[in-house]
C-alpha positions in Angstrom: -139.3 -51.4 -119.3 -138.2 -48.4 -121.5 -135.9 -45.7 -120.9 -136.1 -41.5 -122.2 -134.7 -38.5 -121.7 -135.3 -34.9 -123.1 -132.8 -32.4 -122.5 -134.8 -28.4 -122.7 -132.3 -26.0 -123.0 -129.9 -25.4 -120.0 -132.2 -25.0 -117.4 -134.4 -28.3 -117.8 -133.7 -31.9 -117.5 -136.1 -34.8 -118.1 -136.0 -38.4 -118.2 -138.9 -40.8 -118.0 -138.7 -44.6 -117.2 -141.3 -47.4 -117.4 -140.9 -49.3 -114.1 -142.5 -52.6 -113.4 -144.5 -52.3 -110.5 -147.8 -50.7 -109.4 -148.2 -47.0 -109.1 -148.5 -47.3 -104.9 -145.4 -48.8 -104.9 -143.9 -46.3 -107.1 -145.1 -43.7 -105.6 -144.3 -45.2 -101.6 -140.4 -45.5 -102.6 -140.5 -41.8 -103.4 -142.5 -40.6 -100.6 -141.7 -43.3 -97.6 -138.5 -42.8 -96.0 -137.4 -46.5 -95.7 -138.0 -47.1 -99.4 -136.4 -43.7 -100.0 -133.4 -45.0 -97.8 -133.3 -48.2 -100.0 -132.4 -47.0 -103.2 -132.0 -42.9 -103.2 -130.1 -41.9 -100.1 -128.8 -43.6 -96.7 -130.9 -41.3 -94.6 -134.1 -39.9 -95.7 -136.5 -37.5 -94.1 -139.8 -36.3 -95.1 -142.9 -35.3 -94.3 -145.6 -36.4 -97.0 -147.7 -33.3 -97.5 -147.5 -30.2 -98.9 -145.2 -27.2 -97.1 -143.4 -30.4 -95.6 -140.2 -30.8 -95.7 -137.4 -33.1 -96.3 -133.7 -34.2 -96.1 -131.6 -36.9 -97.8 -128.4 -37.6 -97.0 -125.7 -39.9 -98.5 -123.0 -41.0 -96.5 -119.2 -40.3 -98.1 -117.0 -43.3 -99.5 -113.7 -44.0 -100.3 -113.8 -42.0 -103.5 -115.7 -39.6 -102.1 -115.6 -39.0 -98.8 -118.1 -36.1 -98.0 -121.7 -36.6 -97.1 -123.8 -34.9 -99.3 -127.3 -33.3 -98.4 -130.2 -32.2 -100.1 -133.4 -30.7 -98.3 -136.0 -28.3 -99.2 -139.7 -28.3 -99.4 -142.6 -30.1 -100.6 -144.3 -27.9 -103.7 -147.0 -30.5 -104.4 -148.1 -33.8 -103.2 -150.3 -35.0 -105.2 -150.8 -39.1 -104.2 -150.2 -41.3 -106.7 -149.5 -38.4 -109.2 -147.4 -35.8 -108.3 -145.1 -34.7 -106.5 -143.0 -31.5 -106.4 -140.0 -30.9 -104.3 -137.5 -27.9 -103.9 -134.3 -29.3 -104.2 -131.3 -27.3 -102.5 -127.9 -29.4 -102.6 -125.5 -27.1 -99.8 -122.3 -26.7 -101.5 -118.7 -27.2 -99.5 -117.8 -24.5 -97.2 -115.2 -23.3 -99.3 -117.3 -22.7 -103.0 -120.5 -21.9 -101.0 -122.2 -21.9 -104.3 -125.8 -24.0 -103.5 -127.2 -26.2 -106.5 -131.3 -24.9 -106.4 -133.4 -26.7 -108.5 -137.3 -27.4 -108.4 -138.1 -31.5 -108.9 -140.8 -32.5 -110.6 -141.9 -36.3 -110.3 -145.1 -37.1 -112.2 -146.5 -40.9 -111.8 -149.0 -42.3 -114.5 -150.1 -46.3 -114.2 -149.6 -47.9 -117.9 -151.6 -51.2 -116.6 -152.2 -52.8 -113.1 -148.0 -54.0 -113.0 -146.1 -50.8 -114.8 -145.6 -47.6 -113.8 -144.3 -44.2 -116.0 -142.1 -41.9 -113.9 -141.1 -38.8 -115.9 -138.8 -37.0 -113.5 -138.2 -32.9 -114.6 -135.0 -31.1 -112.6 -135.8 -27.4 -113.5 -133.5 -24.6 -112.6 -130.7 -22.5 -113.2 -128.5 -23.2 -116.3 -125.9 -25.5 -115.1 -122.3 -24.0 -115.0 -120.5 -26.8 -117.6 -121.8 -28.8 -119.7 -119.9 -31.6 -117.7 -122.2 -30.7 -114.6 -125.5 -31.0 -116.7 -123.9 -35.3 -118.1 -123.4 -35.6 -114.1 -127.2 -34.5 -113.4 -128.2 -36.7 -116.2 -126.4 -39.7 -115.1 -127.0 -39.3 -111.5 -130.6 -38.9 -112.2 -130.4 -42.1 -115.0 -128.6 -44.1 -111.5 -131.6 -43.6 -109.6 -134.2 -44.8 -111.7 -132.1 -47.6 -112.5 -132.0 -48.3 -108.9 -135.2 -47.8 -108.2 -136.1 -50.4 -110.6 -133.8 -52.8 -109.3 -135.8 -52.3 -105.8 -139.1 -52.7 -107.1 -138.9 -55.3 -110.0 
């Protein structure tokens, strides 16, 4: 298992993680709502085709009581190779600043039991260094959760 991270300017974040699992299982974990709910969201809906829509909701807790929802469109869907999604995080009613990104996930079989996953988040520059750090930490944690579920 290895981790990697590249930061290109302020509009792109790229993280790469090797997962000790077959590429079929890793791709399914990103595209099957029942599996998504095991590592990324509390509720997941996803249409498994280009032009389909998705919606992921994470429920609030004691530390952060508000539910968080991301939704968007599947821009590219290539089995076991690539998933590209518009990524829209609705802002609180108060500030009205939605976060909009394109999320690209590339999958590469390294061997029968290892898959490289590269997550690239592209979009408008993060408003401040804290939001970039938050995004990097959130994707790192998500990839860690994915590895724990699959390995």
